[in-house]
PDB file of N, CA, C and O in Angstrom:
ATOM      1  N   ARG A   1       0.573  -1.133   0.097  1.00  0.00           N
ATOM      2  CA  ARG A   1       0.328  -0.010   0.210  1.00  0.00           C
ATOM      3  C   ARG A   1       0.701   1.363   0.087  1.00  0.00           C
ATOM      4  O   ARG A   1      -0.089   2.307   0.081  1.00  0.00           O
ATOM      5  N   GLN A   2       1.972   1.430  -0.013  1.00  0.00           N
ATOM      6  CA  GLN A   2       2.961   1.956   0.746  1.00  0.00           C
ATOM      7  C   GLN A   2       3.182   2.627  -0.486  1.00  0.00           C
ATOM      8  O   GLN A   2       2.919   3.800  -0.749  1.00  0.00           O
ATOM      9  N   HIS A   3       3.867   1.470  -1.456  1.00  0.00           N
ATOM     10  CA  HIS A   3       4.245   2.144  -2.834  1.00  0.00           C
ATOM     11  C   HIS A   3       2.984   2.600  -3.839  1.00  0.00           C
ATOM     12  O   HIS A   3       3.121   3.549  -4.612  1.00  0.00           O
ATOM     13  N   LEU A   4       2.029   2.006  -3.772  1.00  0.00           N
ATOM     14  CA  LEU A   4       0.758   2.958  -3.973  1.00  0.00           C
ATOM     15  C   LEU A   4       1.100   4.927  -4.032  1.00  0.00           C
ATOM     16  O   LEU A   4       1.473   5.781  -4.837  1.00  0.00           O
ATOM     17  N   ILE A   5       0.721   4.819  -2.775  1.00  0.00           N
ATOM     18  CA  ILE A   5       0.462   6.033  -1.481  1.00  0.00           C
ATOM     19  C   ILE A   5       1.725   6.966  -2.264  1.00  0.00           C
ATOM     20  O   ILE A   5       1.636   8.142  -2.619  1.00  0.00           O
ATOM     21  N   ASP A   6       2.640   6.258  -2.374  1.00  0.00           N
ATOM     22  CA  ASP A   6       3.963   6.928  -2.962  1.00  0.00           C
ATOM     23  C   ASP A   6       4.534   7.374  -4.223  1.00  0.00           C
ATOM     24  O   ASP A   6       5.451   8.133  -4.539  1.00  0.00           O
ATOM     25  N   ALA A   7       3.258   6.284  -5.152  1.00  0.00           N
ATOM     26  CA  ALA A   7       3.350   6.536  -6.686  1.00  0.00           C
ATOM     27  C   ALA A   7       2.322   7.844  -7.158  1.00  0.00           C
ATOM     28  O   ALA A   7       2.356   8.526  -8.182  1.00  0.00           O
ATOM     29  N   MET A   8       1.569   7.888  -6.194  1.00  0.00           N
ATOM     30  CA  MET A   8       0.654   8.503  -6.057  1.00  0.00           C
ATOM     31  C   MET A   8       0.899  10.204  -6.348  1.00  0.00           C
ATOM     32  O   MET A   8       0.529  11.017  -7.195  1.00  0.00           O
ATOM     33  N   HIS A   9       1.681  10.211  -5.219  1.00  0.00           N
ATOM     34  CA  HIS A   9       2.450  11.491  -4.541  1.00  0.00           C
ATOM     35  C   HIS A   9       3.366  12.062  -5.850  1.00  0.00           C
ATOM     36  O   HIS A   9       3.159  13.198  -6.275  1.00  0.00           O
ATOM     37  N   TRP A  10       4.245  11.310  -6.366  1.00  0.00           N
ATOM     38  CA  TRP A  10       5.121  11.272  -7.240  1.00  0.00           C
ATOM     39  C   TRP A  10       4.463  11.438  -8.579  1.00  0.00           C
ATOM     40  O   TRP A  10       5.127  11.754  -9.566  1.00  0.00           O
ATOM     41  N   GLY A  11       2.894  11.185  -8.642  1.00  0.00           N
ATOM     42  CA  GLY A  11       2.432  11.595  -9.577  1.00  0.00           C
ATOM     43  C   GLY A  11       2.586  11.014 -10.963  1.00  0.00           C
ATOM     44  O   GLY A  11       2.962  11.603 -11.976  1.00  0.00           O
ATOM     45  N   LEU A  12       2.087   9.261 -10.770  1.00  0.00           N
ATOM     46  CA  LEU A  12       2.596   8.056 -11.591  1.00  0.00           C
ATOM     47  C   LEU A  12       1.179   8.525 -12.494  1.00  0.00           C
ATOM     48  O   LEU A  12       1.214   8.270 -13.698  1.00  0.00           O
ATOM     49  N   PHE A  13       0.253   9.031 -12.082  1.00  0.00           N
ATOM     50  CA  PHE A  13      -1.564   8.592 -12.061  1.00  0.00           C
ATOM     51  C   PHE A  13      -1.580   9.493 -12.731  1.00  0.00           C
ATOM     52  O   PHE A  13      -2.417   9.229 -13.595  1.00  0.00           O
ATOM     53  N   GLY A  14      -1.011  10.842 -12.987  1.00  0.00           N
ATOM     54  CA  GLY A  14      -1.165  11.889 -13.794  1.00  0.00           C
ATOM     55  C   GLY A  14      -1.553  12.118 -14.408  1.00  0.00           C
ATOM     56  O   GLY A  14      -1.527  11.021 -14.965  1.00  0.00           O
ATOM     57  N   LEU A  15      -2.476  13.178 -15.582  1.00  0.00           N
ATOM     58  CA  LEU A  15      -2.546  13.887 -16.911  1.00  0.00           C
ATOM     59  C   LEU A  15      -1.458  13.569 -17.779  1.00  0.00           C
ATOM     60  O   LEU A  15      -0.336  13.577 -17.272  1.00  0.00           O
ATOM     61  N   VAL A  16      -1.583  13.269 -19.084  1.00  0.00           N
ATOM     62  CA  VAL A  16      -0.045  13.296 -19.832  1.00  0.00           C
ATOM     63  C   VAL A  16      -0.431  14.418 -20.827  1.00  0.00           C
ATOM     64  O   VAL A  16      -1.607  14.654 -21.106  1.00  0.00           O
ATOM     65  N   ARG A  17       0.815  15.228 -21.449  1.00  0.00           N
ATOM     66  CA  ARG A  17       0.320  16.217 -22.327  1.00  0.00           C
ATOM     67  C   ARG A  17      -0.204  15.462 -23.255  1.00  0.00           C
ATOM     68  O   ARG A  17       0.214  14.318 -23.077  1.00  0.00           O
ATOM     69  N   ARG A  18      -1.095  15.529 -24.400  1.00  0.00           N
ATOM     70  CA  ARG A  18      -1.442  14.853 -25.491  1.00  0.00           C
ATOM     71  C   ARG A  18      -0.351  14.942 -26.909  1.00  0.00           C
ATOM     72  O   ARG A  18      -0.141  14.123 -27.804  1.00  0.00           O
ATOM     73  N   HIS A  19       0.156  16.185 -26.676  1.00  0.00           N
ATOM     74  CA  HIS A  19       0.959  16.283 -27.540  1.00  0.00           C
ATOM     75  C   HIS A  19       2.670  16.731 -27.358  1.00  0.00           C
ATOM     76  O   HIS A  19       3.409  17.340 -28.131  1.00  0.00           O
ATOM     77  N   PRO A  20       2.828  16.363 -26.499  1.00  0.00           N
ATOM     78  CA  PRO A  20       4.697  17.129 -25.644  1.00  0.00           C
ATOM     79  C   PRO A  20       5.363  17.711 -26.370  1.00  0.00           C
ATOM     80  O   PRO A  20       5.482  17.318 -27.531  1.00  0.00           O
ATOM     81  N   ARG A  21       5.993  18.808 -25.923  1.00  0.00           N
ATOM     82  CA  ARG A  21       7.169  19.422 -27.236  1.00  0.00           C
ATOM     83  C   ARG A  21       8.492  18.335 -26.691  1.00  0.00           C
ATOM     84  O   ARG A  21       8.872  17.526 -27.538  1.00  0.00           O
ATOM     85  N   GLU A  22       8.947  18.315 -25.788  1.00  0.00           N
ATOM     86  CA  GLU A  22       9.482  17.145 -24.766  1.00  0.00           C
ATOM     87  C   GLU A  22       9.565  16.211 -25.331  1.00  0.00           C
ATOM     88  O   GLU A  22       9.016  15.861 -26.375  1.00  0.00           O
ATOM     89  N   TRP A  23      10.504  15.546 -24.466  1.00  0.00           N
ATOM     90  CA  TRP A  23      10.248  14.394 -24.464  1.00  0.00           C
ATOM     91  C   TRP A  23      11.427  13.264 -24.941  1.00  0.00           C
ATOM     92  O   TRP A  23      11.873  13.245 -26.089  1.00  0.00           O
ATOM     93  N   ASP A  24      11.936  12.153 -23.674  1.00  0.00           N
ATOM     94  CA  ASP A  24      13.164  11.138 -23.427  1.00  0.00           C
ATOM     95  C   ASP A  24      12.438  10.466 -24.069  1.00  0.00           C
ATOM     96  O   ASP A  24      11.208  10.423 -24.032  1.00  0.00           O
ATOM     97  N   TYR A  25      13.491   9.631 -24.997  1.00  0.00           N
ATOM     98  CA  TYR A  25      12.928   8.207 -25.159  1.00  0.00           C
ATOM     99  C   TYR A  25      13.732   6.542 -25.861  1.00  0.00           C
ATOM    100  O   TYR A  25      13.862   6.034 -26.975  1.00  0.00           O
ATOM    101  N   THR A  26      14.029   6.262 -24.736  1.00  0.00           N
ATOM    102  CA  THR A  26      14.945   4.679 -24.617  1.00  0.00           C
ATOM    103  C   THR A  26      14.573   3.643 -25.358  1.00  0.00           C
ATOM    104  O   THR A  26      13.454   3.198 -25.100  1.00  0.00           O
ATOM    105  N   THR A  27      14.941   3.329 -25.870  1.00  0.00           N
ATOM    106  CA  THR A  27      14.656   1.956 -26.612  1.00  0.00           C
ATOM    107  C   THR A  27      16.135   1.069 -26.788  1.00  0.00           C
ATOM    108  O   THR A  27      17.268   1.429 -26.467  1.00  0.00           O
ATOM    109  N   ILE A  28      15.513  -0.725 -27.664  1.00  0.00           N
ATOM    110  CA  ILE A  28      16.190  -1.082 -28.133  1.00  0.00           C
ATOM    111  C   ILE A  28      15.672  -2.270 -29.123  1.00  0.00           C
ATOM    112  O   ILE A  28      16.274  -3.122 -29.776  1.00  0.00           O
ATOM    113  N   ASN A  29      14.119  -1.914 -28.927  1.00  0.00           N
ATOM    114  CA  ASN A  29      13.453  -2.578 -30.516  1.00  0.00           C
ATOM    115  C   ASN A  29      13.237  -2.096 -32.026  1.00  0.00           C
ATOM    116  O   ASN A  29      13.384  -0.908 -32.316  1.00  0.00           O
ATOM    117  N   GLN A  30      13.072  -2.544 -32.471  1.00  0.00           N
ATOM    118  CA  GLN A  30      13.911  -2.601 -34.295  1.00  0.00           C
ATOM    119  C   GLN A  30      12.037  -1.410 -34.405  1.00  0.00           C
ATOM    120  O   GLN A  30      12.222  -0.272 -34.837  1.00  0.00           O
ATOM    121  N   ARG A  31      11.045  -1.650 -34.155  1.00  0.00           N
ATOM    122  CA  ARG A  31       9.918  -0.798 -34.488  1.00  0.00           C
ATOM    123  C   ARG A  31       9.397   0.330 -33.403  1.00  0.00           C
ATOM    124  O   ARG A  31       9.243  -0.237 -32.322  1.00  0.00           O
ATOM    125  N   ASN A  32       9.087   1.666 -33.324  1.00  0.00           N
ATOM    126  CA  ASN A  32       8.706   1.839 -32.177  1.00  0.00           C
ATOM    127  C   ASN A  32       7.404   2.915 -32.731  1.00  0.00           C
ATOM    128  O   ASN A  32       7.227   2.996 -33.947  1.00  0.00           O
ATOM    129  N   ARG A  33       6.710   3.548 -31.988  1.00  0.00           N
ATOM    130  CA  ARG A  33       6.139   4.514 -31.754  1.00  0.00           C
ATOM    131  C   ARG A  33       6.266   5.193 -31.190  1.00  0.00           C
ATOM    132  O   ARG A  33       6.083   4.692 -30.081  1.00  0.00           O
ATOM    133  N   VAL A  34       6.578   6.567 -31.025  1.00  0.00           N
ATOM    134  CA  VAL A  34       6.520   7.650 -30.659  1.00  0.00           C
ATOM    135  C   VAL A  34       5.772   8.923 -30.028  1.00  0.00           C
ATOM    136  O   VAL A  34       6.605   9.829 -30.065  1.00  0.00           O
ATOM    137  N   TRP A  35       4.482   9.445 -29.419  1.00  0.00           N
ATOM    138  CA  TRP A  35       4.715  10.517 -29.412  1.00  0.00           C
ATOM    139  C   TRP A  35       4.111  10.690 -31.408  1.00  0.00           C
ATOM    140  O   TRP A  35       4.724  11.711 -31.720  1.00  0.00           O
ATOM    141  N   GLY A  36       3.541  10.367 -32.345  1.00  0.00           N
ATOM    142  CA  GLY A  36       2.892  10.637 -33.088  1.00  0.00           C
ATOM    143  C   GLY A  36       4.012   9.769 -34.197  1.00  0.00           C
ATOM    144  O   GLY A  36       3.412   9.287 -35.158  1.00  0.00           O
ATOM    145  N   LEU A  37       5.485   9.522 -34.187  1.00  0.00           N
ATOM    146  CA  LEU A  37       6.730   9.096 -34.779  1.00  0.00           C
ATOM    147  C   LEU A  37       6.718   7.738 -34.873  1.00  0.00           C
ATOM    148  O   LEU A  37       6.145   7.002 -34.069  1.00  0.00           O
ATOM    149  N   ARG A  38       7.246   7.431 -35.693  1.00  0.00           N
ATOM    150  CA  ARG A  38       7.235   6.061 -36.266  1.00  0.00           C
ATOM    151  C   ARG A  38       8.917   6.150 -36.524  1.00  0.00           C
ATOM    152  O   ARG A  38       9.729   6.964 -36.964  1.00  0.00           O
ATOM    153  N   ILE A  39       8.899   4.717 -35.937  1.00  0.00           N
ATOM    154  CA  ILE A  39      11.056   4.764 -35.731  1.00  0.00           C
ATOM    155  C   ILE A  39      11.425   3.792 -36.372  1.00  0.00           C
ATOM    156  O   ILE A  39      10.577   2.958 -36.053  1.00  0.00           O
ATOM    157  N   GLY A  40      12.155   3.269 -37.116  1.00  0.00           N
ATOM    158  CA  GLY A  40      12.637   1.816 -37.722  1.00  0.00           C
ATOM    159  C   GLY A  40      13.787   1.669 -37.274  1.00  0.00           C
ATOM    160  O   GLY A  40      14.405   2.727 -37.156  1.00  0.00           O
ATOM    161  N   PHE A  41      14.441   0.541 -36.905  1.00  0.00           N
ATOM    162  CA  PHE A  41      15.607  -0.094 -37.397  1.00  0.00           C
ATOM    163  C   PHE A  41      15.915  -0.013 -38.587  1.00  0.00           C
ATOM    164  O   PHE A  41      15.214   0.909 -39.005  1.00  0.00           O
ATOM    165  N   HIS A  42      16.547  -0.405 -39.446  1.00  0.00           N
ATOM    166  CA  HIS A  42      17.594  -1.508 -40.162  1.00  0.00           C
ATOM    167  C   HIS A  42      17.353  -2.797 -39.439  1.00  0.00           C
ATOM    168  O   HIS A  42      16.376  -3.488 -39.148  1.00  0.00           O
ATOM    169  N   LYS A  43      18.490  -2.828 -39.292  1.00  0.00           N
ATOM    170  CA  LYS A  43      18.874  -3.584 -38.231  1.00  0.00           C
ATOM    171  C   LYS A  43      18.091  -4.037 -36.599  1.00  0.00           C
ATOM    172  O   LYS A  43      17.328  -3.141 -36.239  1.00  0.00           O
ATOM    173  N   PRO A  44      18.148  -5.055 -35.752  1.00  0.00           N
ATOM    174  CA  PRO A  44      17.994  -4.551 -34.905  1.00  0.00           C
ATOM    175  C   PRO A  44      19.346  -3.614 -34.031  1.00  0.00           C
ATOM    176  O   PRO A  44      20.563  -3.732 -34.171  1.00  0.00           O
ATOM    177  N   PRO A  45      18.576  -2.713 -33.144  1.00  0.00           N
ATOM    178  CA  PRO A  45      19.773  -2.617 -32.709  1.00  0.00           C
ATOM    179  C   PRO A  45      20.291  -3.044 -31.171  1.00  0.00           C
ATOM    180  O   PRO A  45      19.607  -3.482 -30.246  1.00  0.00           O
ATOM    181  N   GLY A  46      21.638  -2.784 -31.208  1.00  0.00           N
ATOM    182  CA  GLY A  46      22.893  -3.659 -30.911  1.00  0.00           C
ATOM    183  C   GLY A  46      22.884  -3.328 -30.081  1.00  0.00           C
ATOM    184  O   GLY A  46      23.635  -4.070 -29.448  1.00  0.00           O
ATOM    185  N   GLU A  47      22.223  -2.024 -28.949  1.00  0.00           N
ATOM    186  CA  GLU A  47      22.270  -1.164 -28.032  1.00  0.00           C
ATOM    187  C   GLU A  47      21.027  -0.148 -27.254  1.00  0.00           C
ATOM    188  O   GLU A  47      19.886  -0.358 -27.667  1.00  0.00           O
ATOM    189  N   LEU A  48      21.107   0.399 -26.700  1.00  0.00           N
ATOM    190  CA  LEU A  48      20.024   1.120 -26.418  1.00  0.00           C
ATOM    191  C   LEU A  48      20.260   2.376 -27.154  1.00  0.00           C
ATOM    192  O   LEU A  48      21.399   2.830 -27.265  1.00  0.00           O
ATOM    193  N   ALA A  49      19.071   3.037 -27.737  1.00  0.00           N
ATOM    194  CA  ALA A  49      18.825   4.311 -28.690  1.00  0.00           C
ATOM    195  C   ALA A  49      18.574   5.262 -27.432  1.00  0.00           C
ATOM    196  O   ALA A  49      18.283   4.689 -26.381  1.00  0.00           O
ATOM    197  N   THR A  50      18.645   6.471 -27.430  1.00  0.00           N
ATOM    198  CA  THR A  50      17.881   6.823 -27.028  1.00  0.00           C
ATOM    199  C   THR A  50      17.561   8.527 -27.855  1.00  0.00           C
ATOM    200  O   THR A  50      18.407   9.356 -28.189  1.00  0.00           O
ATOM    201  N   PHE A  51      15.604   8.625 -28.036  1.00  0.00           N
ATOM    202  CA  PHE A  51      15.765   9.842 -28.611  1.00  0.00           C
ATOM    203  C   PHE A  51      15.137  11.330 -27.819  1.00  0.00           C
ATOM    204  O   PHE A  51      14.143  11.230 -27.099  1.00  0.00           O
ATOM    205  N   THR A  52      15.465  11.984 -27.923  1.00  0.00           N
ATOM    206  CA  THR A  52      14.846  13.200 -26.757  1.00  0.00           C
ATOM    207  C   THR A  52      14.097  14.512 -28.243  1.00  0.00           C
ATOM    208  O   THR A  52      14.528  14.748 -29.372  1.00  0.00           O
ATOM    209  N   ARG A  53      13.075  14.975 -27.608  1.00  0.00           N
ATOM    210  CA  ARG A  53      12.674  15.533 -28.914  1.00  0.00           C
ATOM    211  C   ARG A  53      12.558  16.868 -27.743  1.00  0.00           C
ATOM    212  O   ARG A  53      12.000  16.651 -26.667  1.00  0.00           O
ATOM    213  N   SER A  54      13.315  18.681 -28.160  1.00  0.00           N
ATOM    214  CA  SER A  54      13.150  19.661 -27.677  1.00  0.00           C
ATOM    215  C   SER A  54      12.689  20.279 -28.822  1.00  0.00           C
ATOM    216  O   SER A  54      13.159  20.271 -29.960  1.00  0.00           O
ATOM    217  N   GLY A  55      11.233  21.072 -28.154  1.00  0.00           N
ATOM    218  CA  GLY A  55      10.636  21.883 -29.732  1.00  0.00           C
ATOM    219  C   GLY A  55      10.546  21.393 -30.996  1.00  0.00           C
ATOM    220  O   GLY A  55       9.737  20.554 -31.393  1.00  0.00           O
ATOM    221  N   ARG A  56      11.578  22.052 -31.746  1.00  0.00           N
ATOM    222  CA  ARG A  56      11.087  21.677 -33.287  1.00  0.00           C
ATOM    223  C   ARG A  56      12.130  20.545 -33.418  1.00  0.00           C
ATOM    224  O   ARG A  56      12.327  20.335 -34.615  1.00  0.00           O
ATOM    225  N   PHE A  57      13.103  19.484 -32.378  1.00  0.00           N
ATOM    226  CA  PHE A  57      14.460  19.033 -32.837  1.00  0.00           C
ATOM    227  C   PHE A  57      13.957  18.123 -32.200  1.00  0.00           C
ATOM    228  O   PHE A  57      13.290  18.150 -31.165  1.00  0.00           O
ATOM    229  N   LEU A  58      14.417  16.961 -33.092  1.00  0.00           N
ATOM    230  CA  LEU A  58      14.776  15.866 -32.525  1.00  0.00           C
ATOM    231  C   LEU A  58      16.290  15.280 -32.177  1.00  0.00           C
ATOM    232  O   LEU A  58      17.113  15.767 -32.952  1.00  0.00           O
ATOM    233  N   ARG A  59      16.684  14.663 -31.530  1.00  0.00           N
ATOM    234  CA  ARG A  59      18.346  14.248 -31.153  1.00  0.00           C
ATOM    235  C   ARG A  59      17.945  12.566 -30.929  1.00  0.00           C
ATOM    236  O   ARG A  59      16.823  12.173 -30.609  1.00  0.00           O
ATOM    237  N   ALA A  60      18.911  11.855 -31.128  1.00  0.00           N
ATOM    238  CA  ALA A  60      19.457  10.827 -31.418  1.00  0.00           C
ATOM    239  C   ALA A  60      20.574  10.626 -30.995  1.00  0.00           C
ATOM    240  O   ALA A  60      21.472  11.402 -31.320  1.00  0.00           O
ATOM    241  N   ASP A  61      20.960   8.982 -29.730  1.00  0.00           N
ATOM    242  CA  ASP A  61      21.746   8.689 -30.094  1.00  0.00           C
ATOM    243  C   ASP A  61      22.094   7.180 -29.859  1.00  0.00           C
ATOM    244  O   ASP A  61      21.064   6.507 -29.861  1.00  0.00           O
ATOM    245  N   GLY A  62      23.189   6.470 -29.663  1.00  0.00           N
ATOM    246  CA  GLY A  62      23.013   5.104 -29.647  1.00  0.00           C
ATOM    247  C   GLY A  62      23.564   4.276 -31.000  1.00  0.00           C
ATOM    248  O   GLY A  62      24.654   4.847 -31.033  1.00  0.00           O
ATOM    249  N   SER A  63      23.607   3.539 -31.912  1.00  0.00           N
ATOM    250  CA  SER A  63      23.665   3.301 -32.789  1.00  0.00           C
ATOM    251  C   SER A  63      22.565   2.316 -33.968  1.00  0.00           C
ATOM    252  O   SER A  63      21.419   1.871 -33.920  1.00  0.00           O
ATOM    253  N   GLY A  64      23.758   2.322 -35.026  1.00  0.00           N
ATOM    254  CA  GLY A  64      22.551   2.103 -36.141  1.00  0.00           C
ATOM    255  C   GLY A  64      21.988   3.044 -37.489  1.00  0.00           C
ATOM    256  O   GLY A  64      22.466   4.159 -37.700  1.00  0.00           O
ATOM    257  N   THR A  65      20.940   2.461 -38.348  1.00  0.00           N
ATOM    258  CA  THR A  65      20.753   3.257 -39.634  1.00  0.00           C
ATOM    259  C   THR A  65      18.929   3.144 -38.925  1.00  0.00           C
ATOM    260  O   THR A  65      18.523   2.062 -38.502  1.00  0.00           O
ATOM    261  N   VAL A  66      18.015   4.422 -38.905  1.00  0.00           N
ATOM    262  CA  VAL A  66      16.527   4.476 -38.570  1.00  0.00           C
ATOM    263  C   VAL A  66      15.690   4.988 -39.713  1.00  0.00           C
ATOM    264  O   VAL A  66      16.579   5.502 -40.393  1.00  0.00           O
ATOM    265  N   ARG A  67      14.902   5.130 -40.180  1.00  0.00           N
ATOM    266  CA  ARG A  67      14.082   5.420 -40.691  1.00  0.00           C
ATOM    267  C   ARG A  67      12.749   6.117 -40.095  1.00  0.00           C
ATOM    268  O   ARG A  67      11.810   5.449 -39.660  1.00  0.00           O
ATOM    269  N   ILE A  68      12.762   7.221 -40.116  1.00  0.00           N
ATOM    270  CA  ILE A  68      11.433   7.854 -39.352  1.00  0.00           C
ATOM    271  C   ILE A  68      10.727   8.452 -40.254  1.00  0.00           C
ATOM    272  O   ILE A  68      11.258   9.255 -41.020  1.00  0.00           O
ATOM    273  N   ARG A  69       8.870   8.037 -40.334  1.00  0.00           N
ATOM    274  CA  ARG A  69       8.066   8.553 -40.241  1.00  0.00           C
ATOM    275  C   ARG A  69       7.839   9.684 -39.020  1.00  0.00           C
ATOM    276  O   ARG A  69       7.981   9.426 -37.825  1.00  0.00           O
ATOM    277  N   PHE A  70       7.511  10.800 -39.489  1.00  0.00           N
ATOM    278  CA  PHE A  70       6.540  12.001 -38.603  1.00  0.00           C
ATOM    279  C   PHE A  70       4.874  12.062 -39.589  1.00  0.00           C
ATOM    280  O   PHE A  70       4.346  11.715 -40.645  1.00  0.00           O
ATOM    281  N   PRO A  71       4.638  12.769 -38.315  1.00  0.00           N
ATOM    282  CA  PRO A  71       3.021  13.389 -38.743  1.00  0.00           C
ATOM    283  C   PRO A  71       2.539  13.750 -39.562  1.00  0.00           C
ATOM    284  O   PRO A  71       2.749  14.962 -39.612  1.00  0.00           O
ATOM    285  N   GLY A  72       1.845  13.380 -40.478  1.00  0.00           N
ATOM    286  CA  GLY A  72       1.973  14.045 -42.175  1.00  0.00           C
ATOM    287  C   GLY A  72       2.790  13.723 -43.451  1.00  0.00           C
ATOM    288  O   GLY A  72       3.066  14.222 -44.542  1.00  0.00           O
ATOM    289  N   GLY A  73       3.102  12.236 -42.463  1.00  0.00           N
ATOM    290  CA  GLY A  73       4.022  11.397 -44.100  1.00  0.00           C
ATOM    291  C   GLY A  73       5.353  11.668 -43.441  1.00  0.00           C
ATOM    292  O   GLY A  73       6.110  11.044 -42.697  1.00  0.00           O
ATOM    293  N   THR A  74       5.326  12.980 -44.079  1.00  0.00           N
ATOM    294  CA  THR A  74       7.213  13.059 -44.085  1.00  0.00           C
ATOM    295  C   THR A  74       8.497  12.020 -43.470  1.00  0.00           C
ATOM    296  O   THR A  74       8.608  11.782 -42.267  1.00  0.00           O
ATOM    297  N   ARG A  75       9.033  11.697 -44.078  1.00  0.00           N
ATOM    298  CA  ARG A  75      10.079  10.361 -44.418  1.00  0.00           C
ATOM    299  C   ARG A  75      11.680  10.753 -43.921  1.00  0.00           C
ATOM    300  O   ARG A  75      12.085  11.709 -44.582  1.00  0.00           O
ATOM    301  N   ARG A  76      12.282  10.460 -43.331  1.00  0.00           N
ATOM    302  CA  ARG A  76      13.889  10.856 -43.202  1.00  0.00           C
ATOM    303  C   ARG A  76      14.627   9.408 -42.851  1.00  0.00           C
ATOM    304  O   ARG A  76      14.183   8.414 -42.277  1.00  0.00           O
ATOM    305  N   THR A  77      15.749   9.650 -43.346  1.00  0.00           N
ATOM    306  CA  THR A  77      16.287   8.591 -42.727  1.00  0.00           C
ATOM    307  C   THR A  77      17.757   8.817 -42.785  1.00  0.00           C
ATOM    308  O   THR A  77      18.482   9.216 -43.697  1.00  0.00           O
ATOM    309  N   ARG A  78      18.158   8.211 -40.741  1.00  0.00           N
ATOM    310  CA  ARG A  78      19.294   8.854 -40.603  1.00  0.00           C
ATOM    311  C   ARG A  78      20.411   7.609 -39.876  1.00  0.00           C
ATOM    312  O   ARG A  78      19.979   6.628 -39.270  1.00  0.00           O
ATOM    313  N   LYS A  79      22.061   7.926 -40.111  1.00  0.00           N
ATOM    314  CA  LYS A  79      22.210   7.202 -38.820  1.00  0.00           C
ATOM    315  C   LYS A  79      22.430   8.066 -37.989  1.00  0.00           C
ATOM    316  O   LYS A  79      22.547   9.280 -38.160  1.00  0.00           O
ATOM    317  N   LEU A  80      22.514   7.261 -36.747  1.00  0.00           N
ATOM    318  CA  LEU A  80      22.989   7.081 -35.477  1.00  0.00           C
ATOM    319  C   LEU A  80      24.621   7.417 -35.200  1.00  0.00           C
ATOM    320  O   LEU A  80      25.626   6.831 -35.603  1.00  0.00           O
ATOM    321  N   PRO A  81      24.443   8.733 -34.252  1.00  0.00           N
ATOM    322  CA  PRO A  81      24.287   9.981 -33.225  1.00  0.00           C
ATOM    323  C   PRO A  81      23.727  10.485 -34.616  1.00  0.00           C
ATOM    324  O   PRO A  81      24.386  10.313 -35.642  1.00  0.00           O
ATOM    325  N   PHE A  82      22.108  11.309 -34.632  1.00  0.00           N
ATOM    326  CA  PHE A  82      22.159  12.455 -35.553  1.00  0.00           C
ATOM    327  C   PHE A  82      20.826  13.646 -34.447  1.00  0.00           C
ATOM    328  O   PHE A  82      20.070  13.431 -33.500  1.00  0.00           O
ATOM    329  N   SER A  83      21.149  14.731 -35.205  1.00  0.00           N
ATOM    330  CA  SER A  83      20.173  15.814 -34.557  1.00  0.00           C
ATOM    331  C   SER A  83      19.074  16.075 -36.105  1.00  0.00           C
ATOM    332  O   SER A  83      19.376  15.387 -37.081  1.00  0.00           O
ATOM    333  N   LEU A  84      17.878  17.039 -36.243  1.00  0.00           N
ATOM    334  CA  LEU A  84      17.852  17.432 -37.032  1.00  0.00           C
ATOM    335  C   LEU A  84      16.213  18.043 -36.929  1.00  0.00           C
ATOM    336  O   LEU A  84      15.220  17.731 -36.272  1.00  0.00           O
ATOM    337  N   LYS A  85      16.445  18.792 -37.672  1.00  0.00           N
ATOM    338  CA  LYS A  85      15.318  20.001 -37.322  1.00  0.00           C
ATOM    339  C   LYS A  85      13.684  19.284 -37.650  1.00  0.00           C
ATOM    340  O   LYS A  85      13.660  19.247 -38.880  1.00  0.00           O
ATOM    341  N   MET A  86      12.537  18.794 -37.213  1.00  0.00           N
ATOM    342  CA  MET A  86      11.405  18.187 -37.618  1.00  0.00           C
ATOM    343  C   MET A  86      10.647  18.684 -38.255  1.00  0.00           C
ATOM    344  O   MET A  86      10.245  19.783 -37.874  1.00  0.00           O
ATOM    345  N   PRO A  87       9.961  17.960 -39.841  1.00  0.00           N
ATOM    346  CA  PRO A  87       8.958  19.031 -40.331  1.00  0.00           C
ATOM    347  C   PRO A  87       7.930  19.733 -39.607  1.00  0.00           C
ATOM    348  O   PRO A  87       7.225  20.562 -40.184  1.00  0.00           O
TER     349      PRO A  87
END
């Protein structure tokens, strides 16, 4: 019970913004959906990859090549690490 009380105080069950302009996402999955983006690695990643959005910029750290599909259908292929301005 104490763990649940602690989680409630930390805000674990609070409202989540529908379209946040800042977030971090760490994954090892080959196919991902995160905040409206579809991110697919050409080969399964051999290490954790971290994607960070800050306003109109998307940064990724790790290794491998990804194809990113943005809301609206724009696609980009990038080799990690990278930083780009979102369309």
